[in-house]
N, C-alpha and C positions, 0 to 999 in steps of 0.2 A: 729427650732431655740430654744435653751434652755431658760427657764424662768429665768430672773434676778430679784432679789428682789429690792424693792425700797430702796433708800439711803437717808440719811439726807441732807438737804439743806446745802451748803457750807458757807453760811453767818454766821459769828460768833454769837453764841447764839441761832440760829434757829434750831429747831429739827423737822420741818415739813418734812415728807417723800415725795420724788419726784421720778419719774422713773429713773432707772439706765441710765447713759449717760448724764443727765442734771446736771447742776451745782447749779442752784438756783431755789427756788420756785417762783411762780408768784409775790408774794409780794416783793421779793428782786431782781428780774431779772433786773428791771430798774436801780437799784443802781450800778450794776456791768457791765453795758454796756460800751464798749470802744468807746466813741463818739469823741475821740481826733482826731484832724486833723493830716494829715501826716506831717512829718518834712518839706517837700517841701511846703506844703500848709501854714505852720507856718512861712515861710521865710528862712528856712535853705536849700535852693537849691544850684545850681552851683555857683551863685554869692557869697553866704555866704561861701562856701567851699574854693573859691579862696582867699577871704579876710581873712578868718580864718587862712589859710596856711601862707599868708604873715605876719599876726600878730604874729603867733607862731614862724616864722623864725626870727623875730626881737625881740621877747620876749620869749626866750626858757625855762625860769625857772618859777616854781610855786611861786607866790608872798607870799602865806600863809606859805609854807615850808621855804622860804627864811627868813621870819620874825622869824622863830624858829631856824635859823642857819643851815638849811639843804638845799642842792641843789637837787631838784627833777625836772625832765623834765616835762614841762607843756604839756598837751594833750588836754585841753579844753579852749576855749575862753568864759569866764563867763561875763554876763552882771551884773555889780556891782549893779545897780538898775534894778530889773526885768522889762523888757519892756512891758509885758502883751499885746503884739500886737501893741504897739505904734512904728511905723516905724522910726520916728525921733530918738527915744531913742535906738531902735534896731541897727541902723547904726552909732550911735555916738561913735567913737573910744575912746573918753574920758570916756565912760561908760564900756569899756572892760578891763578885767584883765586876765592874763594867770594863770591857775590853773591846778594841777594834777587832775586826775579823783577822787581820794579819797577826796581831799579838796573841789572839786566842789560838790560832793554828800553830804558832811557834811553841806556845806553852804546852799544848796538847801533844805535840810530837816530841818534845824534849822532856818536860817534867812529868807528865802524866802517863806516858805511853807504857812503860814496863813495870811500874810500881804495883805491888800487891797490897791491897787494903783488906784488913780483916775486921769484921763487925761482930 
């Protein structure tokens, strides 16, 4: 097997050399672990898929695009107030809004990203 030289750690600003095939040095390994639960474990299983479909059938257009005078097909049911695991808020239809994927991604990265919600 041919020898492969060490490569820099992929963490931004880290220049530590690690064996080829690894992504991060020991110091940064724990920061980049994907410990997120699966979609089903987070509540987005078969029941959610059924309710999501019903909601999008009755609310077919993105509300953010509509406010801007555009008609864009909604593909995401967004929780207006992020539920953060609160099942009552998760299933509250008054907390749902139809969004296109673009508007949902923008909202998630700007409005929802760093807020702390306490239940």
